[in-house]
C-alpha positions as CSV (number, residue, x, y, z in Angstrom):
1,X,0.0,0.0,0.0
2,X,1.2,3.5,-0.8
3,X,0.4,6.6,1.2
4,X,-0.9,9.6,-0.7
5,X,1.7,11.7,1.0
6,X,4.4,9.9,-0.9
7,X,3.1,10.7,-4.4
8,X,6.1,12.7,-5.7
9,X,5.7,15.2,-8.6
10,X,7.5,13.9,-11.7
11,X,9.9,16.8,-11.8
12,X,11.1,16.0,-8.2
13,X,11.2,12.2,-8.6
14,X,14.7,10.8,-9.0
15,X,13.7,7.2,-9.2
16,X,10.4,5.6,-10.2
17,X,9.8,1.8,-10.1
18,X,6.6,0.3,-11.5
19,X,5.6,-3.4,-11.2
20,X,9.1,-4.6,-10.4
21,X,9.2,-8.4,-10.0
22,X,12.1,-10.7,-9.4
23,X,12.2,-14.5,-8.9
24,X,15.1,-16.8,-8.1
25,X,15.2,-20.3,-9.6
26,X,16.9,-23.4,-8.3
27,X,16.1,-26.4,-10.5
28,X,12.3,-26.6,-10.6
29,X,11.9,-24.4,-7.5
30,X,11.0,-20.7,-7.9
31,X,11.1,-18.1,-5.1
32,X,9.4,-14.8,-5.8
33,X,11.5,-12.2,-4.1
34,X,9.6,-9.2,-5.4
35,X,6.0,-9.3,-6.5
36,X,5.2,-6.2,-8.4
37,X,6.7,-3.3,-6.4
38,X,5.8,0.3,-7.1
39,X,8.0,2.9,-5.5
40,X,9.0,6.5,-6.0
41,X,12.1,8.2,-4.5
42,X,12.2,12.0,-4.4
43,X,15.3,14.0,-4.8
44,X,16.9,14.8,-1.5
45,X,14.9,12.2,0.5
46,X,16.3,9.9,3.2
47,X,14.4,6.6,2.8
48,X,14.7,3.7,5.1
49,X,13.7,0.2,4.0
50,X,12.9,-2.4,6.7
51,X,11.4,-5.9,6.8
52,X,12.0,-9.4,8.1
53,X,15.1,-11.3,6.8
54,X,14.5,-13.0,3.5
55,X,11.5,-10.9,2.6
56,X,13.1,-8.9,-0.3
57,X,14.8,-5.8,1.2
58,X,18.2,-6.4,-0.3
59,X,16.7,-7.8,-3.5
60,X,14.7,-4.6,-3.8
61,X,17.8,-2.4,-3.5
62,X,19.8,-4.5,-6.0
63,X,16.9,-4.4,-8.5
64,X,16.2,-0.7,-8.2
65,X,19.9,0.1,-8.5
66,X,20.4,-2.1,-11.6
67,X,22.8,-4.5,-9.8
68,X,20.4,-7.4,-10.5
69,X,18.2,-8.0,-13.5
70,X,14.4,-7.9,-13.1
71,X,11.8,-10.2,-14.5
72,X,9.1,-7.6,-15.0
73,X,8.4,-3.9,-14.5
74,X,10.4,-0.8,-15.1
75,X,12.9,1.3,-13.1
76,X,13.8,4.8,-14.2
77,X,16.5,7.0,-12.7
78,X,16.4,10.7,-13.7
79,X,14.1,9.6,-16.5
80,X,16.5,6.9,-17.9
81,X,15.1,3.4,-18.1
82,X,17.8,1.2,-16.4
83,X,16.7,-2.0,-18.1
84,X,16.4,-0.6,-21.5
85,X,20.2,-0.1,-21.3
86,X,22.9,-2.6,-22.3
87,X,24.9,-4.1,-19.5
88,X,27.8,-1.7,-20.3
89,X,25.5,1.3,-20.4
90,X,23.9,0.4,-17.0
91,X,27.3,-0.2,-15.5
92,X,28.5,3.3,-16.6
93,X,25.2,4.8,-15.4
94,X,25.7,3.3,-11.9
95,X,29.3,4.6,-11.9
96,X,28.2,8.1,-12.8
97,X,24.9,8.5,-11.0
98,X,25.0,6.1,-8.0
99,X,27.1,5.4,-4.9
100,X,27.0,2.2,-2.8
101,X,27.7,1.5,0.9
102,X,27.7,-2.2,1.8
103,X,27.7,-4.0,5.1
104,X,30.9,-5.9,4.1
105,X,32.6,-2.7,3.0
106,X,33.7,-4.2,-0.4
107,X,37.1,-2.5,-0.3
108,X,40.0,-3.8,-2.3
109,X,42.5,-5.0,0.3
110,X,45.7,-4.3,-1.7
111,X,44.8,-0.7,-2.3
112,X,45.1,2.2,0.1
113,X,42.0,4.1,1.3
114,X,42.7,6.9,-1.2
115,X,43.1,4.4,-4.0
116,X,39.8,2.7,-3.1
117,X,38.0,6.0,-3.0
118,X,39.3,7.2,-6.4
119,X,38.1,4.1,-8.2
120,X,34.7,5.5,-9.2
121,X,36.4,8.6,-10.7
122,X,38.9,6.6,-12.7
123,X,36.1,4.4,-14.1
124,X,34.3,7.6,-15.4
125,X,37.5,8.9,-17.0
126,X,38.8,11.4,-14.5
127,X,42.5,12.0,-14.8
128,X,44.5,10.1,-12.1
129,X,46.1,13.1,-10.5
130,X,42.7,14.9,-10.1
131,X,41.0,11.7,-9.0
132,X,43.6,11.3,-6.2
133,X,43.1,14.9,-5.1
134,X,39.4,14.5,-5.0
135,X,39.7,11.2,-3.1
136,X,41.9,12.8,-0.4
137,X,39.4,15.7,-0.1
138,X,36.5,13.2,0.4
139,X,38.5,11.2,3.0
140,X,39.1,14.5,4.9
141,X,35.3,15.2,4.7
142,X,34.6,11.9,6.5
143,X,37.3,12.4,9.1
144,X,40.0,10.2,7.6
145,X,42.5,12.7,6.2
146,X,45.3,11.1,8.2
147,X,44.4,7.5,7.0
148,X,44.5,8.0,3.3
149,X,47.6,5.9,2.8
150,X,46.4,3.0,4.9
151,X,45.1,-0.3,3.5
152,X,41.8,-1.6,4.7
153,X,43.4,-4.2,6.9
154,X,45.1,-1.4,8.8
155,X,41.8,0.3,9.5
156,X,39.1,-0.4,12.1
157,X,35.6,-1.5,11.0
158,X,34.3,2.0,11.4
159,X,37.1,3.5,9.5
160,X,36.6,1.1,6.6
161,X,32.9,2.0,6.5
162,X,33.9,5.7,6.4
163,X,36.1,4.8,3.4
164,X,33.1,3.2,1.7
165,X,31.0,6.3,2.4
166,X,33.7,8.5,0.9
167,X,33.9,6.2,-2.2
168,X,30.1,6.4,-2.6
169,X,30.2,10.2,-2.4
170,X,33.3,11.1,-4.4
171,X,31.7,11.1,-7.9
172,X,28.8,13.3,-6.6
173,X,26.1,10.7,-7.5
174,X,22.5,11.5,-7.7
175,X,21.6,8.6,-5.4
176,X,23.3,6.6,-2.7
177,X,22.3,3.1,-1.7
178,X,23.3,1.7,1.7
179,X,22.6,-2.0,2.5
180,X,22.9,-2.7,6.2
181,X,25.7,-0.1,6.5
182,X,26.0,-0.7,10.3
183,X,25.5,-4.4,10.3
184,X,29.1,-5.3,10.9
185,X,29.8,-2.6,13.4
186,X,29.6,-2.3,17.2
187,X,26.8,0.0,18.5
188,X,29.0,3.0,19.2
189,X,30.7,2.8,15.7
190,X,27.3,2.2,14.1
191,X,25.9,5.3,15.7
192,X,28.8,7.3,14.2
193,X,28.1,5.9,10.7
194,X,24.4,6.8,11.1
195,X,25.3,10.3,12.1
196,X,27.6,10.6,9.1
197,X,24.8,9.4,6.7
198,X,22.5,12.0,8.2
199,X,25.2,14.7,7.6
200,X,25.5,13.5,4.0
201,X,21.7,13.8,3.7
202,X,21.6,17.2,5.3
203,X,24.1,18.4,2.6
204,X,21.4,17.5,0.0
205,X,22.2,13.9,-0.9
206,X,19.5,11.4,-1.7
207,X,19.9,8.2,0.3
208,X,18.1,4.8,0.4
209,X,19.1,2.7,3.4
210,X,18.2,-0.9,4.0
211,X,18.3,-1.7,7.7
212,X,17.0,-4.2,10.3
213,X,17.5,-1.7,13.1
214,X,14.3,-0.1,14.2
215,X,16.1,2.9,15.6
216,X,17.8,3.6,12.3
217,X,14.6,2.9,10.4
218,X,12.8,5.5,12.4
219,X,15.5,8.1,11.9
220,X,14.8,8.8,8.2
221,X,12.2,11.0,6.6
222,X,10.3,8.0,5.3
223,X,10.0,4.3,6.3
224,X,9.2,1.7,3.6
225,X,8.3,-1.7,5.0
226,X,8.7,-4.8,2.9
227,X,7.2,-8.2,3.5
228,X,6.8,-11.2,1.2
229,X,8.2,-9.2,-1.7
230,X,5.7,-6.4,-1.4
231,X,5.7,-2.9,0.0
232,X,3.2,-3.2,2.9
233,X,3.6,0.2,4.4
234,X,5.3,3.5,3.3
235,X,5.1,6.7,5.2
236,X,6.3,8.9,8.1
237,X,8.3,6.8,10.5
238,X,6.7,8.6,13.5
239,X,3.3,7.3,12.6
240,X,4.3,3.8,11.5
241,X,3.5,2.0,14.8
242,X,0.4,0.3,13.6
243,X,2.2,-1.1,10.6
244,X,5.6,-1.7,12.1
245,X,6.7,-5.2,11.4
246,X,7.3,-7.5,14.4
247,X,10.6,-6.5,16.2
248,X,11.7,-10.1,16.6
249,X,11.3,-10.7,12.9
250,X,13.2,-7.5,12.1
251,X,16.1,-8.5,14.3
252,X,16.3,-12.0,12.8
């Protein structure tokens, strides 16, 4: 169900998904991960996505960002249909228009923090010297100016996640996706990363965050709840109590 308050004017809608379906197949068995999802994301929004484990949260993120193929429906970002593009075009579109923050960090262990952060710029053709300068500036923005030359194995979990945030931001993307960005962190470090994401949003960035943490889910502008591959509630987190999914399930 979709609340009327979340109908976003077309000129302000950065992402529009219509009828998105996705199934995974193993032999003769078919699991429907998404069952016809409609969702709009407005420019500058901070959207939290919650739901029980195995009910489609990460699949939704992967399909809306073009990381995974979809079986039906459409996804447009800034008016561009992701799945009308070739694989190469979609990869370039992601590099230019999206940033990603993952629970497992996904940093390249043999590269320094600065080298990891500059990768999205190099992919889009930025000259190496300029890419390195911008990477160092972004690391300074997330509080890691003095760690630019360190490899991931020499950084704490919180520092590694700050590097991934810097990497997600460095190309000035239209949209940042974060999948359980605090899942591998202790509570204190997780709180610091959440604060950083809120600072990024306050600076004008559009973020979509998948989380199992109710506190984080309620800290956004909007809470989208997913169950059985469907959006079952979508609205103001402060009024979501009657729809809020079972806390035990969310923590599973």
